[in-house]
C-alpha positions in Angstrom: 185.7 -26.2 139.3 182.2 -24.8 139.2 181.0 -21.3 140.3 177.9 -21.1 142.5 176.6 -17.7 143.5 174.0 -17.0 146.2 172.2 -14.1 144.5 170.3 -13.4 147.7 173.6 -12.5 149.3 175.3 -10.9 146.3 175.5 -7.1 146.4 177.1 -6.8 142.9 179.9 -4.7 144.3 182.3 -5.8 141.5 185.2 -7.1 143.6 184.9 -10.4 142.0 184.9 -8.8 138.5 188.1 -6.9 139.4 189.8 -10.2 140.5 188.5 -12.4 137.6 186.9 -10.4 134.8 187.0 -13.5 132.6 184.6 -15.2 135.0 182.4 -12.5 136.5 180.7 -9.4 135.1 178.5 -6.8 136.9 175.9 -5.4 134.6 174.7 -1.8 134.4 171.6 -2.8 136.4 173.8 -4.0 139.2 173.3 -7.7 138.7 176.1 -10.2 138.6 176.6 -12.4 135.5 178.8 -15.5 135.7 180.5 -15.7 132.4 182.1 -19.1 133.0 180.3 -21.5 135.4 182.9 -24.1 134.8 186.2 -22.4 135.5 189.2 -23.6 133.4 192.4 -24.5 135.2 194.2 -21.3 134.1 191.6 -19.1 135.8 191.0 -21.0 139.0 193.5 -19.0 141.0 191.7 -15.8 140.0 188.3 -17.3 140.8 189.5 -18.5 144.3 190.7 -15.0 145.0 187.3 -13.6 144.0 185.6 -16.1 146.3 188.0 -15.1 149.2 187.5 -11.4 148.7 183.7 -11.4 148.3 182.5 -9.3 151.3 179.1 -11.1 151.5 180.6 -14.6 150.9 178.1 -15.0 148.1 180.6 -16.9 145.8 181.4 -20.6 146.3 183.6 -22.7 144.2 182.9 -26.4 144.0 185.0 -29.2 142.7 
């Protein structure tokens, strides 16, 4: 499963980081960093929850 972020939509509000800190990190300058573009099976549930809770729907999971 691959993480795709639309950075034009992303507000870096850290909801994704709260759900899946192994996958997402919001930097001090309020930018989002994807730590794992290819999400391993054991983190996919967390990544799906981060995608679902993103208020701007900026996160998409493919595959």
